[in-house]
A tleap script that builds the chain and sets N, CA, C and O, in Angstrom:
source leaprc.protein.ff14SB
mol = sequence {
  NLEU PRO HIE CYS PRO LEU VAL LEU PRO THR
  GLY VAL THR CYS ALA ALA PRO PRO ALA ILE
  PRO ASN GLY THR HIE SER GLY GLY SER ARG
  ALA THR PHE SER LEU GLY ASP VAL VAL THR
  TYR THR CYS ALA SER GLY LEU ALA LEU ALA
  GLY ASP THR SER LEU SER CYS THR SER GLY
  ASP GLY GLU ARG GLY THR TRP SER GLY THR
  VAL PRO ARG CYS GLN GLU VAL ARG CYS PRO
  ALA PRO PRO SER ILE ALA ASN GLY GLN HIE
  GLY ALA SER PRO GLY ALA ARG HIE SER PRO
  GLY SER VAL VAL LEU TYR THR CYS ALA GLU
  GLY TYR SER MET LEU GLY ASN ALA SER ILE
  LEU CYS THR ALA ARG GLY ALA TRP SER ARG
  PRO GLN PRO ARG CYS ARG GLY ALA CSER
}
set mol.1.N position { 167.860 144.536 -79.329 }
set mol.1.CA position { 167.460 143.161 -79.034 }
set mol.1.C position { 167.957 142.871 -77.586 }
set mol.1.O position { 169.093 143.191 -77.236 }
set mol.2.N position { 167.072 142.255 -76.755 }
set mol.2.CA position { 167.438 141.896 -75.456 }
set mol.2.C position { 168.517 140.781 -75.518 }
set mol.2.O position { 168.500 139.924 -76.402 }
set mol.3.N position { 169.455 140.831 -74.539 }
set mol.3.CA position { 170.460 139.878 -74.458 }
set mol.3.C position { 170.244 138.823 -73.428 }
set mol.3.O position { 170.215 139.168 -72.247 }
set mol.4.N position { 170.092 137.585 -73.750 }
set mol.4.CA position { 169.883 136.455 -72.816 }
set mol.4.C position { 171.196 135.618 -72.662 }
set mol.4.O position { 171.718 135.085 -73.641 }
set mol.5.N position { 171.677 135.529 -71.480 }
set mol.5.CA position { 172.850 134.612 -71.363 }
set mol.5.C position { 172.515 133.131 -71.655 }
set mol.5.O position { 171.457 132.614 -71.296 }
set mol.6.N position { 173.428 132.525 -72.290 }
set mol.6.CA position { 173.213 131.140 -72.658 }
set mol.6.C position { 173.450 130.239 -71.362 }
set mol.6.O position { 174.519 130.272 -70.751 }
set mol.7.N position { 172.438 129.479 -71.009 }
set mol.7.CA position { 172.649 128.706 -69.810 }
set mol.7.C position { 172.491 127.174 -70.254 }
set mol.7.O position { 171.472 126.677 -70.733 }
set mol.8.N position { 173.652 126.558 -70.010 }
set mol.8.CA position { 173.775 125.123 -70.370 }
set mol.8.C position { 173.196 124.274 -69.255 }
set mol.8.O position { 173.526 124.509 -68.093 }
set mol.9.N position { 172.382 123.335 -69.541 }
set mol.9.CA position { 171.991 122.396 -68.436 }
set mol.9.C position { 173.206 121.702 -67.731 }
set mol.9.O position { 174.164 121.267 -68.370 }
set mol.10.N position { 173.107 121.634 -66.453 }
set mol.10.CA position { 174.202 121.039 -65.787 }
set mol.10.C position { 174.091 119.534 -65.937 }
set mol.10.O position { 173.000 119.007 -66.156 }
set mol.11.N position { 175.198 118.848 -65.821 }
set mol.11.CA position { 175.061 117.394 -65.973 }
set mol.11.C position { 174.448 116.760 -64.690 }
set mol.11.O position { 174.489 117.272 -63.571 }
set mol.12.N position { 173.889 115.605 -65.008 }
set mol.12.CA position { 173.260 114.816 -63.802 }
set mol.12.C position { 174.356 114.345 -62.951 }
set mol.12.O position { 175.350 113.810 -63.443 }
set mol.13.N position { 174.206 114.531 -61.648 }
set mol.13.CA position { 175.231 114.066 -60.762 }
set mol.13.C position { 174.511 113.266 -59.658 }
set mol.13.O position { 173.299 113.338 -59.459 }
set mol.14.N position { 175.385 112.481 -58.945 }
set mol.14.CA position { 174.994 111.721 -57.734 }
set mol.14.C position { 175.671 112.470 -56.520 }
set mol.14.O position { 176.765 113.030 -56.585 }
set mol.15.N position { 174.889 112.402 -55.438 }
set mol.15.CA position { 175.463 112.844 -54.172 }
set mol.15.C position { 176.478 111.734 -53.717 }
set mol.15.O position { 176.541 110.633 -54.265 }
set mol.16.N position { 177.234 112.109 -52.707 }
set mol.16.CA position { 178.258 111.087 -52.163 }
set mol.16.C position { 177.541 109.706 -51.903 }
set mol.16.O position { 176.403 109.682 -51.436 }
set mol.17.N position { 178.186 108.639 -52.195 }
set mol.17.CA position { 177.571 107.307 -51.946 }
set mol.17.C position { 177.437 107.119 -50.375 }
set mol.17.O position { 178.091 107.817 -49.600 }
set mol.18.N position { 176.596 106.184 -49.969 }
set mol.18.CA position { 176.381 105.950 -48.593 }
set mol.18.C position { 177.685 105.476 -47.909 }
set mol.18.O position { 178.457 104.710 -48.486 }
set mol.19.N position { 177.917 105.973 -46.610 }
set mol.19.CA position { 178.969 105.454 -45.894 }
set mol.19.C position { 178.570 104.180 -45.208 }
set mol.19.O position { 177.383 104.017 -44.926 }
set mol.20.N position { 179.501 103.227 -44.906 }
set mol.20.CA position { 179.117 102.014 -44.284 }
set mol.20.C position { 179.986 101.864 -42.978 }
set mol.20.O position { 181.176 102.178 -42.985 }
set mol.21.N position { 179.385 101.399 -41.913 }
set mol.21.CA position { 180.192 101.149 -40.665 }
set mol.21.C position { 181.354 100.161 -40.878 }
set mol.21.O position { 181.196 99.089 -41.463 }
set mol.22.N position { 182.463 100.555 -40.402 }
set mol.22.CA position { 183.721 99.746 -40.487 }
set mol.22.C position { 184.192 99.531 -41.913 }
set mol.22.O position { 184.870 98.547 -42.207 }
set mol.23.N position { 183.817 100.491 -42.836 }
set mol.23.CA position { 184.331 100.395 -44.178 }
set mol.23.C position { 184.477 101.731 -44.846 }
set mol.23.O position { 184.068 102.748 -44.285 }
set mol.24.N position { 185.076 101.763 -46.086 }
set mol.24.CA position { 185.245 103.016 -46.777 }
set mol.24.C position { 185.015 102.720 -48.162 }
set mol.24.O position { 185.055 101.562 -48.576 }
set mol.25.N position { 184.748 103.822 -48.988 }
set mol.25.CA position { 184.645 103.691 -50.442 }
set mol.25.C position { 185.770 104.500 -51.151 }
set mol.25.O position { 186.476 105.296 -50.531 }
set mol.26.N position { 185.889 104.277 -52.359 }
set mol.26.CA position { 187.097 104.831 -53.161 }
set mol.26.C position { 186.786 106.248 -53.557 }
set mol.26.O position { 187.622 106.886 -54.198 }
set mol.27.N position { 185.634 106.780 -53.215 }
set mol.27.CA position { 185.256 108.171 -53.650 }
set mol.27.C position { 185.893 109.200 -52.707 }
set mol.27.O position { 185.844 110.400 -52.978 }
set mol.28.N position { 186.458 108.760 -51.659 }
set mol.28.CA position { 187.081 109.750 -50.702 }
set mol.28.C position { 186.069 110.735 -50.135 }
set mol.28.O position { 184.965 110.349 -49.749 }
set mol.29.N position { 186.449 112.015 -50.086 }
set mol.29.CA position { 185.516 113.017 -49.535 }
set mol.29.C position { 184.811 113.830 -50.532 }
set mol.29.O position { 184.318 114.912 -50.214 }
set mol.30.N position { 184.736 113.331 -51.802 }
set mol.30.CA position { 184.041 114.047 -52.949 }
set mol.30.C position { 182.589 114.185 -52.542 }
set mol.30.O position { 182.009 113.259 -51.976 }
set mol.31.N position { 182.005 115.322 -52.821 }
set mol.31.CA position { 180.524 115.562 -52.541 }
set mol.31.C position { 179.663 115.142 -53.708 }
set mol.31.O position { 178.532 114.702 -53.498 }
set mol.32.N position { 180.135 115.254 -54.899 }
set mol.32.CA position { 179.261 114.958 -56.117 }
set mol.32.C position { 180.099 114.030 -57.077 }
set mol.32.O position { 181.327 114.074 -57.150 }
set mol.33.N position { 179.371 113.269 -57.732 }
set mol.33.CA position { 179.871 112.206 -58.790 }
set mol.33.C position { 179.118 112.400 -60.073 }
set mol.33.O position { 177.938 112.752 -60.098 }
set mol.34.N position { 179.883 112.145 -61.194 }
set mol.34.CA position { 179.220 112.228 -62.420 }
set mol.34.C position { 178.686 110.869 -62.893 }
set mol.34.O position { 179.110 109.823 -62.400 }
set mol.35.N position { 177.764 110.894 -63.841 }
set mol.35.CA position { 177.144 109.689 -64.358 }
set mol.35.C position { 178.337 108.747 -64.814 }
set mol.35.O position { 179.327 109.211 -65.380 }
set mol.36.N position { 178.199 107.500 -64.555 }
set mol.36.CA position { 179.213 106.542 -64.870 }
set mol.36.C position { 180.361 106.365 -63.898 }
set mol.36.O position { 181.141 105.419 -64.008 }
set mol.37.N position { 180.462 107.264 -62.961 }
set mol.37.CA position { 181.490 107.053 -61.894 }
set mol.37.C position { 181.125 105.810 -61.056 }
set mol.37.O position { 179.962 105.507 -60.789 }
set mol.38.N position { 182.187 105.132 -60.672 }
set mol.38.CA position { 182.094 103.904 -59.885 }
set mol.38.C position { 182.897 104.114 -58.594 }
set mol.38.O position { 184.009 104.641 -58.604 }
set mol.39.N position { 182.282 103.675 -57.472 }
set mol.39.CA position { 183.036 103.581 -56.203 }
set mol.39.C position { 183.106 102.203 -55.778 }
set mol.39.O position { 182.129 101.470 -55.929 }
set mol.40.N position { 184.248 101.762 -55.226 }
set mol.40.CA position { 184.465 100.421 -54.690 }
set mol.40.C position { 184.663 100.542 -53.142 }
set mol.40.O position { 185.390 101.385 -52.616 }
set mol.41.N position { 183.953 99.628 -52.497 }
set mol.41.CA position { 183.987 99.571 -51.014 }
set mol.41.C position { 185.033 98.516 -50.542 }
set mol.41.O position { 185.274 97.484 -51.167 }
set mol.42.N position { 185.625 98.882 -49.381 }
set mol.42.CA position { 186.528 97.915 -48.694 }
set mol.42.C position { 186.158 97.988 -47.222 }
set mol.42.O position { 185.565 98.960 -46.755 }
set mol.43.N position { 186.536 96.902 -46.484 }
set mol.43.CA position { 186.204 96.810 -45.126 }
set mol.43.C position { 187.508 96.858 -44.266 }
set mol.43.O position { 188.611 96.621 -44.758 }
set mol.44.N position { 187.320 97.171 -42.982 }
set mol.44.CA position { 188.466 97.259 -42.141 }
set mol.44.C position { 189.022 95.796 -41.925 }
set mol.44.O position { 188.292 94.837 -42.177 }
set mol.45.N position { 190.201 95.635 -41.500 }
set mol.45.CA position { 190.905 94.398 -41.300 }
set mol.45.C position { 190.001 93.450 -40.381 }
set mol.45.O position { 189.475 93.899 -39.363 }
set mol.46.N position { 189.862 92.270 -40.736 }
set mol.46.CA position { 189.192 91.202 -39.993 }
set mol.46.C position { 187.649 91.189 -40.378 }
set mol.46.O position { 186.875 90.405 -39.828 }
set mol.47.N position { 187.254 92.066 -41.315 }
set mol.47.CA position { 185.866 92.094 -41.735 }
set mol.47.C position { 185.832 91.788 -43.196 }
set mol.47.O position { 186.791 92.061 -43.917 }
set mol.48.N position { 184.726 91.217 -43.650 }
set mol.48.CA position { 184.532 90.920 -45.084 }
set mol.48.C position { 183.307 91.612 -45.586 }
set mol.48.O position { 182.356 91.840 -44.838 }
set mol.49.N position { 183.324 91.956 -46.875 }
set mol.49.CA position { 182.325 92.753 -47.476 }
set mol.49.C position { 181.220 91.771 -47.900 }
set mol.49.O position { 181.516 90.736 -48.497 }
set mol.50.N position { 179.973 92.082 -47.603 }
set mol.50.CA position { 178.809 91.350 -47.950 }
set mol.50.C position { 177.969 92.143 -48.863 }
set mol.50.O position { 177.600 93.235 -48.429 }
set mol.51.N position { 177.609 91.809 -50.012 }
set mol.51.CA position { 176.805 92.567 -51.014 }
set mol.51.C position { 177.664 93.069 -52.137 }
set mol.51.O position { 178.771 92.565 -52.328 }
set mol.52.N position { 177.205 94.039 -52.888 }
set mol.52.CA position { 177.973 94.604 -54.054 }
set mol.52.C position { 179.245 95.240 -53.591 }
set mol.52.O position { 179.241 96.005 -52.627 }
set mol.53.N position { 180.313 94.950 -54.240 }
set mol.53.CA position { 181.596 95.528 -53.918 }
set mol.53.C position { 181.671 97.012 -54.513 }
set mol.53.O position { 182.303 97.884 -53.918 }
set mol.54.N position { 181.014 97.254 -55.684 }
set mol.54.CA position { 180.982 98.520 -56.258 }
set mol.54.C position { 179.594 99.032 -56.522 }
set mol.54.O position { 178.655 98.265 -56.736 }
set mol.55.N position { 179.474 100.393 -56.503 }
set mol.55.CA position { 178.229 101.022 -56.929 }
set mol.55.C position { 178.497 102.010 -58.015 }
set mol.55.O position { 179.550 102.647 -57.993 }
set mol.56.N position { 177.616 102.183 -58.966 }
set mol.56.CA position { 177.833 103.251 -60.053 }
set mol.56.C position { 176.735 104.293 -60.085 }
set mol.56.O position { 175.557 104.056 -59.819 }
set mol.57.N position { 177.219 105.444 -60.427 }
set mol.57.CA position { 176.191 106.611 -60.500 }
set mol.57.C position { 175.433 106.501 -61.804 }
set mol.57.O position { 176.021 106.576 -62.883 }
set mol.58.N position { 174.116 106.322 -61.702 }
set mol.58.CA position { 173.264 106.105 -62.837 }
set mol.58.C position { 172.065 107.128 -62.720 }
set mol.58.O position { 171.886 107.817 -61.715 }
set mol.59.N position { 171.289 107.160 -63.805 }
set mol.59.CA position { 170.037 107.975 -63.742 }
set mol.59.C position { 169.056 107.302 -64.536 }
set mol.59.O position { 169.312 106.965 -65.692 }
set mol.60.N position { 167.868 107.065 -63.956 }
set mol.60.CA position { 166.739 106.411 -64.659 }
set mol.60.C position { 165.931 107.403 -65.357 }
set mol.60.O position { 165.316 107.044 -66.362 }
set mol.61.N position { 165.854 108.670 -64.926 }
set mol.61.CA position { 164.981 109.565 -65.510 }
set mol.61.C position { 165.668 110.787 -66.274 }
set mol.61.O position { 164.997 111.709 -66.737 }
set mol.62.N position { 167.070 110.722 -66.371 }
set mol.62.CA position { 167.799 111.723 -66.964 }
set mol.62.C position { 167.994 113.011 -66.197 }
set mol.62.O position { 168.716 113.905 -66.639 }
set mol.63.N position { 167.331 113.108 -65.010 }
set mol.63.CA position { 167.408 114.293 -64.236 }
set mol.63.C position { 168.078 114.057 -62.907 }
set mol.63.O position { 168.870 114.896 -62.480 }
set mol.64.N position { 167.796 112.938 -62.217 }
set mol.64.CA position { 168.319 112.678 -60.872 }
set mol.64.C position { 169.313 111.524 -60.961 }
set mol.64.O position { 169.104 110.509 -61.626 }
set mol.65.N position { 170.432 111.764 -60.226 }
set mol.65.CA position { 171.414 110.642 -60.224 }
set mol.65.C position { 171.172 109.780 -59.042 }
set mol.65.O position { 170.811 110.314 -57.994 }
set mol.66.N position { 171.335 108.515 -59.110 }
set mol.66.CA position { 171.211 107.494 -58.127 }
set mol.66.C position { 172.306 106.483 -58.153 }
set mol.66.O position { 172.876 106.237 -59.216 }
set mol.67.N position { 172.628 105.891 -57.057 }
set mol.67.CA position { 173.675 104.822 -56.998 }
set mol.67.C position { 173.025 103.414 -57.274 }
set mol.67.O position { 172.097 103.007 -56.575 }
set mol.68.N position { 173.515 102.728 -58.260 }
set mol.68.CA position { 173.042 101.429 -58.611 }
set mol.68.C position { 173.475 100.355 -57.631 }
set mol.68.O position { 174.475 100.547 -56.941 }
set mol.69.N position { 172.815 99.302 -57.542 }
set mol.69.CA position { 173.239 98.177 -56.707 }
set mol.69.C position { 172.820 98.352 -55.275 }
set mol.69.O position { 172.190 99.340 -54.898 }
set mol.70.N position { 173.200 97.333 -54.458 }
set mol.70.CA position { 172.892 97.331 -53.097 }
set mol.70.C position { 174.024 97.772 -52.201 }
set mol.70.O position { 175.145 97.281 -52.332 }
set mol.71.N position { 173.762 98.665 -51.319 }
set mol.71.CA position { 174.942 99.161 -50.460 }
set mol.71.C position { 175.448 97.980 -49.678 }
set mol.71.O position { 174.651 97.329 -49.003 }
set mol.72.N position { 176.721 97.661 -49.725 }
set mol.72.CA position { 177.307 96.535 -48.991 }
set mol.72.C position { 177.370 96.782 -47.478 }
set mol.72.O position { 177.060 97.859 -46.968 }
set mol.73.N position { 177.791 95.708 -46.799 }
set mol.73.CA position { 177.944 95.889 -45.285 }
set mol.73.C position { 179.212 95.114 -44.996 }
set mol.73.O position { 179.568 94.183 -45.719 }
set mol.74.N position { 179.846 95.484 -43.998 }
set mol.74.CA position { 181.032 94.740 -43.436 }
set mol.74.C position { 180.633 93.835 -42.275 }
set mol.74.O position { 180.018 94.294 -41.312 }
set mol.75.N position { 180.975 92.570 -42.359 }
set mol.75.CA position { 180.612 91.652 -41.358 }
set mol.75.C position { 181.942 90.900 -40.946 }
set mol.75.O position { 182.949 90.817 -41.649 }
set mol.76.N position { 181.778 90.404 -39.769 }
set mol.76.CA position { 182.969 89.566 -39.231 }
set mol.76.C position { 183.214 88.362 -40.065 }
set mol.76.O position { 182.296 87.666 -40.496 }
set mol.77.N position { 184.584 88.112 -40.302 }
set mol.77.CA position { 184.981 86.938 -40.977 }
set mol.77.C position { 184.919 85.759 -40.068 }
set mol.77.O position { 185.425 85.845 -38.949 }
set mol.78.N position { 184.339 84.671 -40.463 }
set mol.78.CA position { 184.283 83.420 -39.685 }
set mol.78.C position { 184.505 82.228 -40.538 }
set mol.78.O position { 184.165 82.233 -41.722 }
set mol.79.N position { 185.067 81.206 -39.969 }
set mol.79.CA position { 185.263 79.915 -40.647 }
set mol.79.C position { 184.099 79.100 -40.358 }
set mol.79.O position { 183.511 79.211 -39.282 }
set mol.80.N position { 183.711 78.240 -41.314 }
set mol.80.CA position { 182.674 77.216 -40.990 }
set mol.80.C position { 182.998 76.261 -39.877 }
set mol.80.O position { 184.138 76.233 -39.413 }
set mol.81.N position { 182.053 75.483 -39.431 }
set mol.81.CA position { 182.355 74.482 -38.419 }
set mol.81.C position { 183.476 73.581 -39.003 }
set mol.81.O position { 183.494 73.250 -40.188 }
set mol.82.N position { 184.465 73.185 -38.038 }
set mol.82.CA position { 185.582 72.336 -38.548 }
set mol.82.C position { 185.038 71.037 -39.015 }
set mol.82.O position { 184.021 70.602 -38.476 }
set mol.83.N position { 185.645 70.353 -40.003 }
set mol.83.CA position { 185.149 69.144 -40.497 }
set mol.83.C position { 185.363 68.001 -39.519 }
set mol.83.O position { 186.315 67.981 -38.740 }
set mol.84.N position { 184.460 67.072 -39.590 }
set mol.84.CA position { 184.629 65.861 -38.711 }
set mol.84.C position { 185.573 64.907 -39.424 }
set mol.84.O position { 185.746 64.986 -40.640 }
set mol.85.N position { 186.189 63.995 -38.654 }
set mol.85.CA position { 187.073 62.972 -39.247 }
set mol.85.C position { 186.625 61.602 -38.714 }
set mol.85.O position { 186.112 61.441 -37.607 }
set mol.86.N position { 186.868 60.631 -39.608 }
set mol.86.CA position { 186.554 59.236 -39.184 }
set mol.86.C position { 187.477 58.794 -38.086 }
set mol.86.O position { 188.661 59.127 -38.154 }
set mol.87.N position { 187.067 58.115 -37.139 }
set mol.87.CA position { 187.790 57.477 -36.047 }
set mol.87.C position { 188.556 58.605 -35.189 }
set mol.87.O position { 189.610 58.332 -34.615 }
set mol.88.N position { 188.029 59.763 -35.135 }
set mol.88.CA position { 188.671 60.795 -34.328 }
set mol.88.C position { 187.715 61.931 -34.122 }
set mol.88.O position { 186.557 61.849 -34.530 }
set mol.89.N position { 188.160 62.960 -33.514 }
set mol.89.CA position { 187.361 64.168 -33.174 }
set mol.89.C position { 188.144 65.372 -33.077 }
set mol.89.O position { 189.368 65.340 -32.954 }
set mol.90.N position { 187.436 66.489 -33.133 }
set mol.90.CA position { 188.089 67.759 -32.772 }
set mol.90.C position { 187.582 68.309 -31.552 }
set mol.90.O position { 186.493 67.968 -31.090 }
set mol.91.N position { 188.376 69.192 -30.990 }
set mol.91.CA position { 188.010 69.772 -29.626 }
set mol.91.C position { 187.091 71.019 -29.651 }
set mol.91.O position { 186.838 71.612 -28.602 }
set mol.92.N position { 186.636 71.383 -30.732 }
set mol.92.CA position { 185.747 72.597 -30.957 }
set mol.92.C position { 184.334 72.331 -30.270 }
set mol.92.O position { 183.775 71.251 -30.460 }
set mol.93.N position { 183.817 73.211 -29.556 }
set mol.93.CA position { 182.487 73.116 -29.007 }
set mol.93.C position { 181.452 73.271 -30.070 }
set mol.93.O position { 181.612 74.132 -30.936 }
set mol.94.N position { 180.428 72.517 -30.065 }
set mol.94.CA position { 179.332 72.526 -31.040 }
set mol.94.C position { 178.761 74.006 -31.112 }
set mol.94.O position { 178.456 74.568 -30.061 }
set mol.95.N position { 178.613 74.633 -32.310 }
set mol.95.CA position { 178.046 75.946 -32.393 }
set mol.95.C position { 179.041 77.042 -32.118 }
set mol.95.O position { 178.658 78.208 -32.212 }
set mol.96.N position { 180.314 76.763 -31.779 }
set mol.96.CA position { 181.279 77.751 -31.559 }
set mol.96.C position { 181.560 78.592 -32.754 }
set mol.96.O position { 181.523 78.087 -33.876 }
set mol.97.N position { 181.846 79.882 -32.566 }
set mol.97.CA position { 182.254 80.771 -33.637 }
set mol.97.C position { 183.760 80.655 -33.839 }
set mol.97.O position { 184.519 80.654 -32.870 }
set mol.98.N position { 184.186 80.560 -35.070 }
set mol.98.CA position { 185.612 80.352 -35.343 }
set mol.98.C position { 185.984 81.648 -36.145 }
set mol.98.O position { 185.648 81.802 -37.319 }
set mol.99.N position { 186.689 82.552 -35.439 }
set mol.99.CA position { 187.249 83.767 -35.970 }
set mol.99.C position { 188.701 83.468 -36.509 }
set mol.99.O position { 189.347 82.513 -36.078 }
set mol.100.N position { 189.178 84.320 -37.460 }
set mol.100.CA position { 190.550 84.194 -37.890 }
set mol.100.C position { 191.491 84.102 -36.725 }
set mol.100.O position { 191.349 84.808 -35.726 }
set mol.101.N position { 192.478 83.199 -36.871 }
set mol.101.CA position { 193.379 82.983 -35.771 }
set mol.101.C position { 193.057 81.898 -34.818 }
set mol.101.O position { 193.933 81.451 -34.077 }
set mol.102.N position { 191.814 81.443 -34.802 }
set mol.102.CA position { 191.495 80.381 -33.873 }
set mol.102.C position { 191.940 79.029 -34.428 }
set mol.102.O position { 191.863 78.781 -35.632 }
set mol.103.N position { 192.393 78.188 -33.557 }
set mol.103.CA position { 192.939 76.876 -33.791 }
set mol.103.C position { 192.061 75.753 -33.361 }
set mol.103.O position { 191.483 75.882 -32.282 }
set mol.104.N position { 191.881 74.648 -34.072 }
set mol.104.CA position { 191.059 73.510 -33.627 }
set mol.104.C position { 192.065 72.333 -33.652 }
set mol.104.O position { 192.781 72.110 -34.628 }
set mol.105.N position { 192.073 71.650 -32.606 }
set mol.105.CA position { 192.920 70.359 -32.464 }
set mol.105.C position { 192.113 69.143 -32.581 }
set mol.105.O position { 190.982 69.031 -32.107 }
set mol.106.N position { 192.786 68.173 -33.278 }
set mol.106.CA position { 192.152 66.889 -33.562 }
set mol.106.C position { 192.837 65.811 -32.730 }
set mol.106.O position { 194.043 65.831 -32.484 }
set mol.107.N position { 192.043 64.923 -32.337 }
set mol.107.CA position { 192.679 63.580 -31.632 }
set mol.107.C position { 192.018 62.377 -32.310 }
set mol.107.O position { 190.917 62.426 -32.858 }
set mol.108.N position { 192.816 61.261 -32.218 }
set mol.108.CA position { 192.297 60.036 -32.836 }
set mol.108.C position { 191.783 59.115 -31.718 }
set mol.108.O position { 192.281 59.138 -30.592 }
set mol.109.N position { 190.768 58.302 -32.066 }
set mol.109.CA position { 190.291 57.270 -31.091 }
set mol.109.C position { 191.491 56.310 -30.726 }
set mol.109.O position { 192.487 56.168 -31.436 }
set mol.110.N position { 191.272 55.693 -29.568 }
set mol.110.CA position { 192.267 54.668 -29.218 }
set mol.110.C position { 192.511 53.617 -30.239 }
set mol.110.O position { 191.577 53.128 -30.875 }
set mol.111.N position { 193.754 53.260 -30.408 }
set mol.111.CA position { 194.032 52.300 -31.493 }
set mol.111.C position { 194.245 52.859 -32.822 }
set mol.111.O position { 194.509 52.116 -33.767 }
set mol.112.N position { 194.140 54.206 -32.964 }
set mol.112.CA position { 194.303 54.847 -34.251 }
set mol.112.C position { 195.474 55.810 -34.208 }
set mol.112.O position { 195.699 56.390 -33.146 }
set mol.113.N position { 196.229 56.031 -35.252 }
set mol.113.CA position { 197.333 57.000 -35.228 }
set mol.113.C position { 196.962 58.132 -36.265 }
set mol.113.O position { 196.244 57.914 -37.240 }
set mol.114.N position { 197.491 59.302 -35.979 }
set mol.114.CA position { 197.200 60.467 -36.779 }
set mol.114.C position { 198.074 60.548 -37.967 }
set mol.114.O position { 199.276 60.302 -37.863 }
set mol.115.N position { 197.514 60.890 -39.127 }
set mol.115.CA position { 198.261 61.233 -40.374 }
set mol.115.C position { 197.951 62.655 -40.618 }
set mol.115.O position { 196.792 63.063 -40.689 }
set mol.116.N position { 199.048 63.449 -40.753 }
set mol.116.CA position { 198.915 64.895 -41.042 }
set mol.116.C position { 198.921 65.744 -39.712 }
set mol.116.O position { 199.135 65.249 -38.605 }
set mol.117.N position { 198.678 66.998 -39.931 }
set mol.117.CA position { 198.821 67.945 -38.759 }
set mol.117.C position { 197.539 67.736 -37.829 }
set mol.117.O position { 196.410 67.521 -38.270 }
set mol.118.N position { 197.856 67.824 -36.570 }
set mol.118.CA position { 196.750 67.702 -35.571 }
set mol.118.C position { 195.986 68.879 -35.351 }
set mol.118.O position { 195.023 68.860 -34.584 }
set mol.119.N position { 196.363 69.976 -36.006 }
set mol.119.CA position { 195.604 71.323 -35.793 }
set mol.119.C position { 195.375 71.859 -37.178 }
set mol.119.O position { 196.121 71.583 -38.118 }
set mol.120.N position { 194.224 72.703 -37.283 }
set mol.120.CA position { 193.922 73.558 -38.402 }
set mol.120.C position { 193.666 74.928 -37.887 }
set mol.120.O position { 193.253 75.073 -36.736 }
set mol.121.N position { 193.884 75.937 -38.665 }
set mol.121.CA position { 193.898 77.296 -38.300 }
set mol.121.C position { 192.822 78.082 -39.176 }
set mol.121.O position { 192.800 77.945 -40.400 }
set mol.122.N position { 191.969 78.874 -38.527 }
set mol.122.CA position { 191.023 79.750 -39.256 }
set mol.122.C position { 191.822 80.895 -39.856 }
set mol.122.O position { 192.414 81.672 -39.107 }
set mol.123.N position { 191.865 81.032 -41.176 }
set mol.123.CA position { 192.621 82.086 -41.866 }
set mol.123.C position { 191.808 83.355 -41.924 }
set mol.123.O position { 190.615 83.345 -41.621 }
set mol.124.N position { 192.456 84.484 -42.322 }
set mol.124.CA position { 191.770 85.826 -42.550 }
set mol.124.C position { 190.709 85.780 -43.640 }
set mol.124.O position { 189.828 86.638 -43.689 }
set mol.125.N position { 190.793 84.743 -44.546 }
set mol.125.CA position { 189.746 84.625 -45.534 }
set mol.125.C position { 188.508 83.878 -45.158 }
set mol.125.O position { 187.537 83.802 -45.911 }
set mol.126.N position { 188.567 83.311 -43.936 }
set mol.126.CA position { 187.412 82.549 -43.496 }
set mol.126.C position { 187.379 81.094 -43.917 }
set mol.126.O position { 186.335 80.465 -44.086 }
set mol.127.N position { 188.651 80.587 -44.080 }
set mol.127.CA position { 188.782 79.164 -44.522 }
set mol.127.C position { 189.770 78.471 -43.681 }
set mol.127.O position { 190.687 79.132 -43.195 }
set mol.128.N position { 189.681 77.211 -43.460 }
set mol.128.CA position { 190.599 76.498 -42.680 }
set mol.128.C position { 191.947 76.315 -43.450 }
set mol.128.O position { 191.973 76.126 -44.666 }
set mol.129.N position { 193.050 76.383 -42.678 }
set mol.129.CA position { 194.425 76.544 -43.322 }
set mol.129.C position { 194.873 75.307 -44.011 }
set mol.129.O position { 195.646 75.434 -44.961 }
set mol.130.N position { 194.483 74.130 -43.646 }
set mol.130.CA position { 195.043 72.956 -44.299 }
set mol.130.C position { 193.999 71.830 -44.228 }
set mol.130.O position { 192.994 71.953 -43.528 }
set mol.131.N position { 194.246 70.734 -44.958 }
set mol.131.CA position { 193.307 69.666 -44.822 }
set mol.131.C position { 193.261 69.124 -43.422 }
set mol.131.O position { 194.277 69.170 -42.729 }
set mol.132.N position { 192.164 68.622 -42.977 }
set mol.132.CA position { 192.062 68.001 -41.627 }
set mol.132.C position { 192.875 66.708 -41.603 }
set mol.132.O position { 193.041 66.036 -42.620 }
set mol.133.N position { 193.376 66.381 -40.410 }
set mol.133.CA position { 194.216 65.060 -40.445 }
set mol.133.C position { 193.289 63.831 -40.580 }
set mol.133.O position { 192.065 63.928 -40.494 }
set mol.134.N position { 193.909 62.730 -40.786 }
set mol.134.CA position { 193.156 61.433 -40.833 }
set mol.134.C position { 193.653 60.475 -39.619 }
set mol.134.O position { 194.748 60.634 -39.079 }
set mol.135.N position { 192.827 59.571 -39.288 }
set mol.135.CA position { 193.136 58.648 -38.272 }
set mol.135.C position { 193.191 57.255 -38.919 }
set mol.135.O position { 192.214 56.786 -39.503 }
set mol.136.N position { 194.347 56.616 -38.800 }
set mol.136.CA position { 194.591 55.314 -39.422 }
set mol.136.C position { 194.666 54.265 -38.351 }
set mol.136.O position { 195.306 54.455 -37.316 }
set mol.137.N position { 194.041 53.212 -38.590 }
set mol.137.CA position { 194.015 52.022 -37.577 }
set mol.137.C position { 195.393 51.328 -37.712 }
set mol.137.O position { 196.069 51.338 -38.742 }
set mol.138.N position { 195.738 50.707 -36.511 }
set mol.138.CA position { 197.026 49.876 -36.605 }
set mol.138.C position { 196.787 48.643 -37.362 }
set mol.138.O position { 195.779 47.955 -37.207 }
set mol.139.N position { 197.769 48.368 -38.216 }
set mol.139.CA position { 197.571 47.206 -39.136 }
set mol.139.C position { 198.458 45.956 -38.645 }
set mol.139.O position { 198.434 44.897 -39.272 }
savepdb mol mol.pdb
quit
């Protein structure tokens, strides 16, 4: 009788997930991934992830592995325009970009005094550090 070696089908795998500029994924330098494997993306300091944070190795046809989800991107963290205050103003230019570390100073109109801190700071999370001050009229 002829002898035929038993060949088991190899498991469906995914190639390495896409690299992203200014970011990395948790798969390291692995070249192949098994079905169900999940990689998580992170961005370099000062950048925020936009899109899916994780992708998973899946297969729609049982033969080819593909990564599910949308490949994320890293984008610069920014704070929104600083809030306006009644009877006062801030010194930020209209349309200015507010990156982490930038400070906005408030002043009150003549005859009003400031309650709270005169400045707010754009944090690494893209939010202002504290409530904006208020301007109170002399009573």
